[in-house]
Backbone as JSON Lines, residues from 0, in Angstrom:
{"i":0,"aa":"M","n":[0.36,-7.56,-21.37],"ca":[1.3,-9.04,-21.29],"c":[2.29,-9.08,-22.92]}
{"i":1,"aa":"R","n":[1.42,-8.49,-23.67],"ca":[2.18,-8.87,-24.78],"c":[3.47,-7.94,-24.73]}
{"i":2,"aa":"L","n":[3.84,-6.82,-24.13],"ca":[4.93,-6.01,-24.52],"c":[6.07,-7.11,-23.54]}
{"i":3,"aa":"K","n":[7.45,-6.66,-23.94],"ca":[8.41,-7.27,-23.17],"c":[9.23,-5.8,-22.41]}
{"i":4,"aa":"S","n":[8.94,-6.43,-20.6],"ca":[9.41,-5.25,-20.0],"c":[10.6,-5.49,-19.3]}
{"i":5,"aa":"P","n":[11.4,-4.15,-19.15],"ca":[12.37,-4.22,-18.65],"c":[12.69,-5.01,-17.37]}
{"i":6,"aa":"P","n":[13.88,-5.93,-16.72],"ca":[14.05,-6.55,-15.4],"c":[13.39,-5.51,-14.19]}
{"i":7,"aa":"V","n":[13.54,-3.89,-14.01],"ca":[13.36,-3.24,-13.02],"c":[11.49,-3.38,-13.0]}
{"i":8,"aa":"I","n":[11.25,-3.16,-14.23],"ca":[9.63,-3.33,-13.96],"c":[8.73,-4.58,-14.09]}
{"i":9,"aa":"N","n":[9.96,-5.43,-14.8],"ca":[9.13,-7.2,-14.62],"c":[9.22,-7.85,-12.99]}
{"i":10,"aa":"Q","n":[10.04,-7.18,-12.24],"ca":[10.25,-7.68,-10.55],"c":[8.73,-7.55,-9.93]}
{"i":11,"aa":"F","n":[7.96,-6.65,-10.41],"ca":[6.61,-6.26,-9.76],"c":[5.98,-7.15,-9.89]}
{"i":12,"aa":"S","n":[5.93,-8.13,-10.96],"ca":[4.85,-8.87,-11.69],"c":[5.12,-10.01,-10.89]}
{"i":13,"aa":"Q","n":[6.52,-10.19,-9.87],"ca":[6.84,-11.51,-9.15],"c":[6.32,-11.58,-7.58]}
{"i":14,"aa":"T","n":[5.07,-11.61,-7.47],"ca":[4.6,-11.55,-6.14],"c":[4.85,-12.52,-5.61]}
{"i":15,"aa":"I","n":[4.37,-12.53,-3.89],"ca":[4.42,-13.93,-2.77],"c":[2.97,-14.33,-3.2]}
{"i":16,"aa":"D","n":[3.15,-16.08,-2.5],"ca":[2.22,-16.77,-2.78],"c":[1.45,-16.59,-1.99]}
{"i":17,"aa":"R","n":[0.0,-17.11,-1.96],"ca":[-1.33,-17.01,-1.52],"c":[-0.86,-17.27,0.42]}
{"i":18,"aa":"N","n":[-0.09,-18.53,0.77],"ca":[-0.2,-18.55,2.15],"c":[1.11,-17.62,2.92]}
{"i":19,"aa":"Q","n":[1.87,-16.84,2.12],"ca":[2.83,-16.18,2.61],"c":[2.32,-14.23,2.77]}
{"i":20,"aa":"A","n":[1.28,-14.52,1.85],"ca":[0.69,-13.24,2.07],"c":[-0.54,-13.14,2.97]}
{"i":21,"aa":"Q","n":[-1.01,-14.35,3.51],"ca":[-1.81,-14.49,4.78],"c":[-1.3,-14.1,5.9]}
{"i":22,"aa":"N","n":[-0.09,-14.97,6.06],"ca":[0.81,-14.6,7.03],"c":[1.15,-13.41,7.51]}
{"i":23,"aa":"L","n":[1.61,-12.68,5.96],"ca":[2.12,-11.42,6.34],"c":[0.74,-10.18,6.61]}
{"i":24,"aa":"L","n":[0.08,-10.57,5.93],"ca":[-1.17,-9.78,6.56],"c":[-1.72,-9.79,7.7]}
{"i":25,"aa":"K","n":[-1.59,-11.13,8.2],"ca":[-2.06,-11.32,9.72],"c":[-0.99,-10.53,10.85]}
{"i":26,"aa":"L","n":[0.17,-10.28,10.28],"ca":[1.06,-9.75,11.0],"c":[0.97,-8.61,10.86]}
{"i":27,"aa":"L","n":[0.65,-7.56,10.07],"ca":[0.63,-6.22,10.0],"c":[-0.7,-5.95,10.16]}
{"i":28,"aa":"A","n":[-1.48,-6.57,10.27],"ca":[-3.01,-5.99,10.72],"c":[-2.47,-5.86,12.33]}
{"i":29,"aa":"K","n":[-1.84,-6.57,13.18],"ca":[-1.56,-6.47,14.19],"c":[-1.23,-4.92,14.99]}
{"i":30,"aa":"Y","n":[-0.1,-4.51,13.61],"ca":[0.22,-2.88,13.59],"c":[-0.31,-2.05,13.15]}
{"i":31,"aa":"S","n":[-1.71,-2.36,12.59],"ca":[-2.7,-1.23,11.9],"c":[-2.49,-0.15,13.05]}
{"i":32,"aa":"P","n":[-2.23,1.34,12.17],"ca":[-2.66,2.46,12.68],"c":[-4.05,2.74,13.65]}
{"i":33,"aa":"E","n":[-4.18,3.8,14.33],"ca":[-5.63,3.54,15.22],"c":[-6.56,4.59,13.92]}
{"i":34,"aa":"T","n":[-7.83,4.27,13.87],"ca":[-8.75,5.23,12.9],"c":[-8.75,6.74,13.92]}
{"i":35,"aa":"R","n":[-9.54,7.54,12.76],"ca":[-9.66,8.59,13.53],"c":[-10.43,8.42,15.21]}
{"i":36,"aa":"K","n":[-11.43,8.15,14.68],"ca":[-12.47,7.89,15.88],"c":[-11.58,7.33,17.64]}
{"i":37,"aa":"E","n":[-10.8,6.45,17.02],"ca":[-10.15,5.93,17.8],"c":[-8.77,6.74,18.48]}
{"i":38,"aa":"K","n":[-8.55,7.75,17.7],"ca":[-7.51,8.57,18.07],"c":[-8.23,9.9,18.77]}
{"i":39,"aa":"N","n":[-9.2,10.0,18.28],"ca":[-10.43,11.3,19.1],"c":[-10.23,10.64,20.46]}
{"i":40,"aa":"A","n":[-10.89,9.46,20.77],"ca":[-11.15,8.93,22.06],"c":[-10.38,8.87,22.85]}
{"i":41,"aa":"R","n":[-9.02,8.44,22.43],"ca":[-7.55,8.37,23.24],"c":[-7.26,9.71,23.39]}
{"i":42,"aa":"L","n":[-7.13,10.98,22.73],"ca":[-6.89,12.26,22.83],"c":[-8.07,12.63,24.08]}
{"i":43,"aa":"Q","n":[-9.14,12.55,23.63],"ca":[-10.21,12.96,24.69],"c":[-9.98,12.31,26.32]}
{"i":44,"aa":"S","n":[-9.75,11.28,26.07],"ca":[-9.1,10.7,27.62],"c":[-8.33,11.0,28.28]}
{"i":45,"aa":"I","n":[-7.02,11.54,27.22],"ca":[-6.02,12.32,27.79],"c":[-6.49,13.5,28.45]}
{"i":46,"aa":"A","n":[-7.28,14.33,27.54],"ca":[-7.42,15.34,28.08],"c":[-8.3,15.48,29.72]}
{"i":47,"aa":"E","n":[-9.01,14.92,29.42],"ca":[-9.71,14.55,30.99],"c":[-8.61,14.04,32.04]}
{"i":48,"aa":"D","n":[-7.84,13.15,31.89],"ca":[-7.11,12.74,32.76],"c":[-5.96,13.69,33.11]}
{"i":49,"aa":"K","n":[-5.92,14.71,32.09],"ca":[-5.05,16.28,32.51],"c":[-5.3,16.78,33.29]}
{"i":50,"aa":"K","n":[-7.04,17.24,32.79],"ca":[-7.96,17.91,33.96],"c":[-7.85,17.61,35.51]}
{"i":51,"aa":"K","n":[-7.89,16.09,35.68],"ca":[-8.35,15.38,36.88],"c":[-6.69,15.65,37.84]}
{"i":52,"aa":"A","n":[-5.62,14.99,36.91],"ca":[-4.7,15.17,37.45],"c":[-3.59,15.8,36.91]}
{"i":53,"aa":"K","n":[-2.89,16.8,37.51],"ca":[-1.51,17.31,36.74],"c":[-0.58,16.48,36.09]}
{"i":54,"aa":"N","n":[0.05,15.41,36.5],"ca":[0.93,14.84,35.96],"c":[0.35,13.58,35.32]}
{"i":55,"aa":"V","n":[0.18,13.45,34.34],"ca":[-0.22,12.64,33.46],"c":[0.92,11.56,32.56]}
{"i":56,"aa":"E","n":[1.22,10.84,33.01],"ca":[2.56,10.23,32.01],"c":[1.81,9.66,30.57]}
{"i":57,"aa":"Q","n":[2.14,9.76,29.45],"ca":[1.97,8.94,28.24],"c":[2.7,7.71,27.95]}
{"i":58,"aa":"G","n":[1.96,6.58,27.63],"ca":[2.74,5.32,27.66],"c":[3.98,5.46,26.55]}
{"i":59,"aa":"P","n":[4.21,4.26,26.42],"ca":[5.42,4.03,25.19],"c":[4.74,4.46,23.81]}
{"i":60,"aa":"K","n":[5.37,4.74,22.81],"ca":[5.18,5.25,21.74],"c":[4.5,3.72,20.98]}
{"i":61,"aa":"P","n":[3.26,3.71,20.58],"ca":[2.84,2.27,20.21],"c":[3.67,2.1,18.53]}
{"i":62,"aa":"A","n":[3.88,0.78,18.07],"ca":[4.49,0.06,17.21],"c":[3.49,0.08,16.19]}
{"i":63,"aa":"V","n":[3.62,0.97,15.03],"ca":[2.26,0.9,14.2],"c":[3.36,0.7,12.48]}
{"i":64,"aa":"L","n":[2.22,0.58,11.28],"ca":[2.59,0.33,10.22],"c":[2.82,1.95,9.95]}
{"i":65,"aa":"K","n":[4.02,2.24,8.8],"ca":[4.07,3.35,8.26],"c":[3.83,3.14,6.59]}
{"i":66,"aa":"F","n":[3.5,4.4,6.35],"ca":[2.88,3.92,4.88],"c":[3.23,5.16,4.08]}
{"i":67,"aa":"G","n":[2.95,5.42,2.85],"ca":[3.17,6.45,1.89],"c":[4.9,6.03,1.5]}
{"i":68,"aa":"L","n":[5.1,6.49,0.09],"ca":[6.36,6.11,-0.98],"c":[7.3,7.1,-0.21]}
{"i":69,"aa":"N","n":[7.14,8.64,0.11],"ca":[7.97,9.48,0.82],"c":[8.25,9.11,2.02]}
{"i":70,"aa":"H","n":[7.31,8.5,2.97],"ca":[7.93,8.25,4.29],"c":[8.52,6.63,4.47]}
{"i":71,"aa":"V","n":[8.33,6.1,3.95],"ca":[9.12,4.47,3.59],"c":[10.34,4.55,3.23]}
{"i":72,"aa":"T","n":[10.14,5.5,1.99],"ca":[11.68,6.08,1.17],"c":[12.86,6.21,2.38]}
{"i":73,"aa":"T","n":[12.23,7.45,3.41],"ca":[13.02,7.8,4.17],"c":[13.57,7.01,5.11]}
{"i":74,"aa":"L","n":[12.4,6.2,5.99],"ca":[12.75,4.69,6.66],"c":[14.03,4.1,6.25]}
{"i":75,"aa":"V","n":[13.36,4.13,4.6],"ca":[14.85,2.6,4.35],"c":[16.18,3.27,3.85]}
{"i":76,"aa":"E","n":[15.97,4.66,3.77],"ca":[17.51,5.48,3.83],"c":[18.21,5.43,5.12]}
{"i":77,"aa":"E","n":[17.4,5.76,6.38],"ca":[17.72,5.85,7.49],"c":[18.49,4.39,8.41]}
{"i":78,"aa":"G","n":[17.86,3.59,7.3],"ca":[17.95,1.95,8.0],"c":[17.04,1.51,9.05]}
{"i":79,"aa":"K","n":[15.76,2.44,9.46],"ca":[15.16,2.13,10.54],"c":[13.93,1.16,9.86]}
{"i":80,"aa":"A","n":[13.81,0.74,8.86],"ca":[12.68,-0.46,7.91],"c":[13.2,-1.33,8.76]}
{"i":81,"aa":"K","n":[11.92,-2.67,9.31],"ca":[12.72,-3.66,9.29],"c":[12.28,-4.37,8.06]}
{"i":82,"aa":"V","n":[10.79,-4.07,7.4],"ca":[10.57,-5.04,6.35],"c":[9.78,-3.84,5.52]}
{"i":83,"aa":"V","n":[9.48,-4.14,4.13],"ca":[8.98,-3.1,3.43],"c":[8.46,-3.99,2.46]}
{"i":84,"aa":"V","n":[6.99,-3.8,2.52],"ca":[5.71,-4.5,1.68],"c":[5.24,-3.66,0.32]}
{"i":85,"aa":"M","n":[5.09,-3.84,-0.75],"ca":[5.4,-2.87,-1.69],"c":[4.32,-3.75,-2.73]}
{"i":86,"aa":"A","n":[3.08,-2.69,-3.41],"ca":[2.07,-3.47,-4.29],"c":[2.54,-3.63,-5.54]}
{"i":87,"aa":"H","n":[1.72,-4.5,-6.24],"ca":[2.53,-4.61,-7.59],"c":[1.96,-3.89,-8.77]}
{"i":88,"aa":"D","n":[0.62,-3.2,-8.43],"ca":[-0.49,-2.66,-9.14],"c":[0.16,-1.22,-8.88]}
{"i":89,"aa":"V","n":[1.28,-0.59,-9.04],"ca":[1.2,1.12,-8.39],"c":[1.13,1.55,-10.06]}
{"i":90,"aa":"D","n":[0.45,2.66,-10.1],"ca":[0.27,3.41,-11.24],"c":[0.8,4.94,-11.25]}
{"i":91,"aa":"P","n":[1.71,5.29,-11.45],"ca":[2.75,5.06,-12.38],"c":[3.75,4.15,-11.7]}
{"i":92,"aa":"I","n":[4.3,3.18,-12.1],"ca":[5.28,2.14,-11.84],"c":[6.6,2.55,-11.59]}
{"i":93,"aa":"E","n":[7.04,4.1,-12.33],"ca":[7.88,4.46,-12.28],"c":[8.4,5.13,-11.07]}
{"i":94,"aa":"L","n":[7.17,5.31,-10.26],"ca":[7.44,6.18,-9.02],"c":[7.92,5.0,-8.18]}
{"i":95,"aa":"M","n":[7.74,3.51,-8.11],"ca":[8.25,2.52,-7.32],"c":[9.63,2.03,-7.76]}
{"i":96,"aa":"C","n":[9.7,2.23,-8.78],"ca":[11.03,1.49,-9.69],"c":[12.48,1.38,-8.47]}
{"i":97,"aa":"F","n":[12.58,2.51,-7.87],"ca":[14.11,2.91,-7.08],"c":[13.68,1.84,-5.66]}
{"i":98,"aa":"L","n":[12.77,1.61,-5.27],"ca":[12.62,1.12,-4.08],"c":[13.21,-0.22,-3.82]}
{"i":99,"aa":"P","n":[12.6,-0.99,-4.5],"ca":[13.33,-2.54,-4.08],"c":[15.03,-2.35,-4.61]}
{"i":100,"aa":"S","n":[15.6,-2.01,-5.29],"ca":[17.27,-1.49,-5.45],"c":[17.66,-1.19,-4.17]}
{"i":101,"aa":"L","n":[16.7,-0.19,-3.63],"ca":[17.27,0.8,-2.19],"c":[17.28,-0.28,-1.29]}
{"i":102,"aa":"C","n":[16.38,-0.88,-1.12],"ca":[16.07,-2.3,0.02],"c":[17.22,-3.18,-0.15]}
{"i":103,"aa":"R","n":[17.57,-3.39,-1.54],"ca":[19.04,-4.58,-1.63],"c":[20.21,-3.92,-1.2]}
{"i":104,"aa":"K","n":[20.13,-2.67,-1.41],"ca":[21.61,-1.68,-0.88],"c":[21.28,-1.76,0.28]}
{"i":105,"aa":"K","n":[20.62,-1.41,1.25],"ca":[20.43,-1.71,2.77],"c":[19.89,-2.64,3.44]}
{"i":106,"aa":"N","n":[20.02,-3.75,2.43],"ca":[19.52,-4.96,3.44],"c":[18.89,-5.14,4.08]}
{"i":107,"aa":"I","n":[17.85,-4.69,3.5],"ca":[16.17,-4.49,4.33],"c":[15.43,-5.78,3.59]}
{"i":108,"aa":"P","n":[14.69,-6.58,3.88],"ca":[13.87,-7.53,3.64],"c":[12.82,-7.0,2.84]}
{"i":109,"aa":"F","n":[11.98,-7.16,1.79],"ca":[10.88,-6.4,1.12],"c":[10.17,-7.51,0.12]}
{"i":110,"aa":"C","n":[9.26,-7.3,-0.18],"ca":[8.22,-8.41,-0.84],"c":[7.37,-7.07,-1.95]}
{"i":111,"aa":"F","n":[6.43,-8.12,-2.66],"ca":[5.89,-7.55,-3.77],"c":[4.66,-8.65,-2.92]}
{"i":112,"aa":"I","n":[3.38,-7.74,-3.01],"ca":[2.03,-8.51,-2.86],"c":[1.16,-7.88,-3.67]}
{"i":113,"aa":"K","n":[0.27,-8.64,-4.11],"ca":[-0.9,-8.04,-4.72],"c":[-2.12,-7.51,-4.35]}
{"i":114,"aa":"G","n":[-1.76,-6.34,-5.23],"ca":[-3.02,-5.45,-4.69],"c":[-2.98,-3.97,-3.62]}
{"i":115,"aa":"K","n":[-2.95,-2.75,-4.15],"ca":[-2.66,-1.97,-3.7],"c":[-3.8,-1.68,-2.27]}
{"i":116,"aa":"A","n":[-4.85,-2.13,-2.58],"ca":[-6.08,-1.73,-1.71],"c":[-6.27,-2.7,-0.71]}
{"i":117,"aa":"R","n":[-5.35,-3.9,-0.83],"ca":[-5.44,-4.85,0.52],"c":[-4.38,-4.04,1.52]}
{"i":118,"aa":"L","n":[-3.44,-3.32,1.14],"ca":[-2.18,-2.25,1.97],"c":[-2.95,-1.42,2.48]}
{"i":119,"aa":"G","n":[-4.16,-0.73,1.63],"ca":[-4.66,0.3,1.89],"c":[-5.39,0.17,3.0]}
{"i":120,"aa":"R","n":[-6.32,-1.25,3.15],"ca":[-7.09,-1.56,4.31],"c":[-6.26,-1.44,5.76]}
{"i":121,"aa":"L","n":[-5.35,-2.18,5.22],"ca":[-4.39,-2.07,6.73],"c":[-4.33,-0.75,7.55]}
{"i":122,"aa":"C","n":[-4.05,0.4,6.3],"ca":[-3.38,2.02,6.55],"c":[-4.73,2.67,6.94]}
{"i":123,"aa":"H","n":[-6.09,2.13,6.98],"ca":[-7.41,2.92,6.76],"c":[-7.37,4.18,5.78]}
{"i":124,"aa":"T","n":[-7.07,3.47,4.53],"ca":[-7.16,4.42,3.48],"c":[-7.76,3.59,2.51]}
{"i":125,"aa":"K","n":[-7.79,4.25,1.24],"ca":[-8.16,3.4,0.17],"c":[-7.36,2.48,-0.43]}
{"i":126,"aa":"T","n":[-6.17,3.38,-0.66],"ca":[-5.14,2.32,-1.26],"c":[-3.84,2.73,-0.74]}
{"i":127,"aa":"A","n":[-2.75,2.11,-0.72],"ca":[-1.14,2.32,-0.22],"c":[-0.16,1.56,-1.17]}
{"i":128,"aa":"T","n":[0.73,2.58,-1.64],"ca":[1.57,1.97,-2.51],"c":[2.87,0.81,-1.49]}
{"i":129,"aa":"C","n":[2.78,1.71,-0.63],"ca":[4.11,0.55,0.21],"c":[3.63,0.87,1.63]}
{"i":130,"aa":"V","n":[4.41,-0.03,2.42],"ca":[3.85,-0.12,4.42],"c":[5.43,-0.65,4.31]}
{"i":131,"aa":"A","n":[6.03,-0.05,5.78],"ca":[7.17,-0.75,6.33],"c":[6.85,-0.66,7.56]}
{"i":132,"aa":"L","n":[7.48,-1.53,8.29],"ca":[7.49,-1.86,9.91],"c":[8.97,-1.46,10.55]}
{"i":133,"aa":"T","n":[8.78,-0.57,11.44],"ca":[10.16,-0.25,11.93],"c":[10.36,-0.96,13.43]}
{"i":134,"aa":"E","n":[9.08,-1.44,14.25],"ca":[9.45,-2.18,15.27],"c":[8.61,-3.2,15.3]}
{"i":135,"aa":"I","n":[8.85,-4.28,16.16],"ca":[8.43,-5.75,16.24],"c":[8.13,-6.26,17.3]}
{"i":136,"aa":"N","n":[7.17,-6.02,18.08],"ca":[6.79,-6.78,19.59],"c":[7.52,-8.09,19.5]}
{"i":137,"aa":"K","n":[8.14,-8.55,20.87],"ca":[8.51,-9.85,20.91],"c":[7.82,-10.88,20.57]}
{"i":138,"aa":"E","n":[6.55,-10.96,21.06],"ca":[5.85,-11.75,20.36],"c":[5.89,-12.32,18.83]}
{"i":139,"aa":"D","n":[5.84,-11.32,18.19],"ca":[5.82,-11.68,16.66],"c":[7.1,-11.67,16.11]}
{"i":140,"aa":"M","n":[7.95,-11.89,17.32],"ca":[9.35,-12.1,16.45],"c":[9.31,-13.2,15.71]}
{"i":141,"aa":"K","n":[9.1,-14.6,16.03],"ca":[9.12,-15.82,15.0],"c":[8.69,-15.42,13.82]}
{"i":142,"aa":"D","n":[7.27,-15.12,13.79],"ca":[6.63,-14.92,12.61],"c":[7.36,-13.79,11.85]}
{"i":143,"aa":"Y","n":[7.88,-12.96,12.49],"ca":[8.96,-11.84,11.48],"c":[10.26,-12.88,10.74]}
{"i":144,"aa":"N","n":[10.69,-13.19,11.79],"ca":[12.33,-14.04,11.13],"c":[11.88,-15.04,10.28]}
{"i":145,"aa":"T","n":[10.59,-15.68,10.02],"ca":[10.5,-16.48,8.93],"c":[10.05,-15.96,7.98]}
{"i":146,"aa":"L","n":[9.48,-14.73,7.99],"ca":[9.16,-14.23,6.44],"c":[10.22,-13.35,6.27]}
{"i":147,"aa":"S","n":[11.17,-12.49,7.1],"ca":[12.24,-12.12,6.32],"c":[12.81,-12.69,6.11]}
{"i":148,"aa":"A","n":[13.39,-14.2,6.34],"ca":[14.52,-15.01,5.49],"c":[13.69,-15.41,4.67]}
{"i":149,"aa":"N","n":[12.38,-15.47,4.11],"ca":[11.48,-15.83,3.09],"c":[12.12,-14.92,2.0]}
{"i":150,"aa":"F","n":[11.79,-13.4,2.58],"ca":[11.58,-12.7,1.53],"c":[13.0,-12.27,1.27]}
{"i":151,"aa":"M","n":[13.88,-12.28,2.16],"ca":[15.73,-12.04,1.39],"c":[15.76,-13.45,0.58]}
{"i":152,"aa":"A","n":[15.56,-14.39,0.95],"ca":[16.07,-15.51,-0.27],"c":[15.14,-15.36,-1.56]}
{"i":153,"aa":"A","n":[14.31,-15.1,-1.28],"ca":[13.15,-14.65,-2.48],"c":[13.45,-13.44,-3.51]}
{"i":154,"aa":"F","n":[13.69,-12.42,-2.75],"ca":[13.83,-10.77,-3.66],"c":[15.11,-10.56,-3.23]}
{"i":155,"aa":"N","n":[15.7,-10.58,-1.93],"ca":[16.84,-9.54,-1.91],"c":[18.2,-10.56,-2.68]}
{"i":156,"aa":"D","n":[18.57,-11.6,-2.42],"ca":[19.39,-12.0,-2.8],"c":[19.19,-12.8,-4.19]}
{"i":157,"aa":"N","n":[17.92,-13.06,-4.69],"ca":[17.73,-13.57,-6.04],"c":[18.31,-12.63,-6.98]}
{"i":158,"aa":"I","n":[19.43,-13.2,-7.64],"ca":[19.92,-11.9,-8.6],"c":[19.47,-12.27,-9.83]}
{"i":159,"aa":"D","n":[18.54,-13.44,-10.27],"ca":[17.69,-13.88,-11.55],"c":[16.55,-13.15,-11.64]}
{"i":160,"aa":"L","n":[16.11,-12.46,-10.5],"ca":[15.05,-11.97,-10.38],"c":[15.36,-10.3,-11.17]}
{"i":161,"aa":"K","n":[16.46,-9.77,-10.99],"ca":[16.93,-8.74,-10.99],"c":[17.25,-8.29,-12.33]}
{"i":162,"aa":"R","n":[17.74,-9.68,-13.12],"ca":[17.9,-9.32,-14.45],"c":[17.04,-10.25,-15.9]}
{"i":163,"aa":"R","n":[16.01,-10.51,-15.19],"ca":[14.57,-11.25,-16.17],"c":[14.18,-10.49,-16.56]}
{"i":164,"aa":"W","n":[14.04,-10.08,-17.53],"ca":[13.22,-9.26,-18.96],"c":[11.36,-9.97,-18.84]}
{"i":165,"aa":"S","n":[10.63,-9.37,-18.85],"ca":[9.55,-10.54,-18.88],"c":[9.52,-10.62,-20.78]}
{"i":166,"aa":"T","n":[8.82,-11.95,-20.54],"ca":[8.9,-12.55,-21.94],"c":[7.39,-11.88,-22.66]}
{"i":167,"aa":"G","n":[7.32,-11.63,-23.97],"ca":[6.02,-11.29,-24.5],"c":[5.07,-12.07,-24.85]}
{"i":168,"aa":"I","n":[3.82,-12.29,-24.32],"ca":[2.95,-13.28,-24.51],"c":[2.26,-12.73,-25.95]}
{"i":169,"aa":"M","n":[2.27,-13.73,-27.21],"ca":[1.95,-13.23,-28.47],"c":[0.19,-13.68,-28.06]}
{"i":170,"aa":"G","n":[-0.89,-12.6,-28.88],"ca":[-2.06,-13.01,-29.22],"c":[-2.41,-14.41,-29.6]}
{"i":171,"aa":"I","n":[-3.28,-14.9,-29.59],"ca":[-4.01,-16.44,-30.13],"c":[-3.9,-16.04,-31.3]}
{"i":172,"aa":"K","n":[-4.14,-15.01,-32.72],"ca":[-3.68,-14.76,-33.71],"c":[-2.33,-15.49,-34.39]}
{"i":173,"aa":"N","n":[-1.89,-14.27,-33.67],"ca":[-0.18,-14.2,-33.86],"c":[0.32,-15.75,-33.42]}
{"i":174,"aa":"Q","n":[-0.42,-16.43,-32.36],"ca":[0.26,-17.5,-32.41],"c":[0.02,-18.7,-33.54]}
{"i":175,"aa":"H","n":[-1.26,-18.8,-34.08],"ca":[-1.76,-19.55,-34.81],"c":[-0.49,-19.15,-36.19]}
{"i":176,"aa":"M","n":[-0.45,-18.09,-36.52],"ca":[0.21,-17.68,-37.52],"c":[1.47,-18.67,-37.46]}
{"i":177,"aa":"M","n":[2.3,-18.03,-36.17],"ca":[3.57,-18.39,-35.92],"c":[3.61,-20.04,-36.21]}
{"i":178,"aa":"A","n":[2.46,-20.86,-35.34],"ca":[2.54,-22.39,-35.77],"c":[2.43,-22.32,-37.15]}
{"i":179,"aa":"K","n":[1.69,-21.84,-37.89],"ca":[1.65,-22.26,-39.32],"c":[2.73,-22.27,-39.77]}
{"i":180,"aa":"R","n":[3.88,-20.98,-39.83],"ca":[5.29,-20.82,-40.14],"c":[6.26,-21.72,-39.63]}
{"i":181,"aa":"E","n":[5.64,-22.23,-38.66],"ca":[6.46,-23.32,-38.06],"c":[6.64,-24.79,-38.96]}
{"i":182,"aa":"K","n":[5.37,-24.97,-39.36],"ca":[4.92,-26.25,-40.01],"c":[5.28,-26.3,-41.2]}
{"i":183,"aa":"L","n":[4.81,-25.24,-41.98],"ca":[5.8,-24.73,-43.42],"c":[7.52,-24.99,-43.33]}
{"i":184,"aa":"R","n":[8.31,-24.66,-42.49],"ca":[9.51,-24.65,-42.06],"c":[9.57,-26.12,-41.98]}
{"i":185,"aa":"E","n":[9.1,-26.63,-41.14],"ca":[9.5,-28.11,-41.01],"c":[8.94,-29.15,-42.39]}
{"i":186,"aa":"I","n":[8.15,-28.81,-43.45],"ca":[7.72,-29.34,-44.44],"c":[8.41,-29.31,-45.17]}
{"i":187,"aa":"E","n":[9.57,-27.84,-45.51],"ca":[10.52,-27.5,-46.51],"c":[11.78,-28.16,-45.84]}
{"i":188,"aa":"L","n":[12.14,-28.51,-44.6],"ca":[13.3,-29.0,-44.09],"c":[13.41,-30.73,-44.18]}
{"i":189,"aa":"A","n":[11.94,-31.02,-44.32],"ca":[11.86,-32.58,-44.61],"c":[12.02,-32.93,-46.2]}
{"i":190,"aa":"K","n":[11.71,-31.85,-46.52],"ca":[11.86,-31.85,-48.27],"c":[13.2,-32.03,-48.7]}
{"i":191,"aa":"K","n":[13.97,-30.93,-48.12],"ca":[15.24,-31.14,-48.38],"c":[16.31,-32.48,-47.77]}
{"i":192,"aa":"A","n":[15.75,-32.72,-46.95],"ca":[16.36,-34.01,-46.23],"c":[16.36,-35.36,-46.82]}
């Protein structure tokens, strides 16, 4: 907090508020990928159906969250991502610094959310640095449109966010020392006047 960080790193401290985060997490939870147990059960039932009947059609490909920095980067570069959600506490942060500017360039709405563990919970992993949605169901389009409009205004189109350095917050001892200096300076100016 005491260091001044450049704008590229400082933008990760500007996260969405609690209400937007709840709405976003509700939307993303609908697209959570299946767990290993669910996948095994699904594949088992498909295998049993194939044994019984020769021609078994698989349903349409399910719309699920895509996660992982390399995968999300590829989706953004190809223009397939509809919205990108990044964690604010990625370590080392240098790995993620390019992704917001890439999203701005490709005009893909993105946001920062507190906690990579929250994103990891959606993906059934411990942590996830970023997630992306590639397909949205019709019943979720209203929520998606409001969230993407908010993200475009707050993150993509916000030029101030791109250029703002973080201000170094001084420690308590340093604050007291600076206050004493300021008082002495005011006394000197009062004597001269």
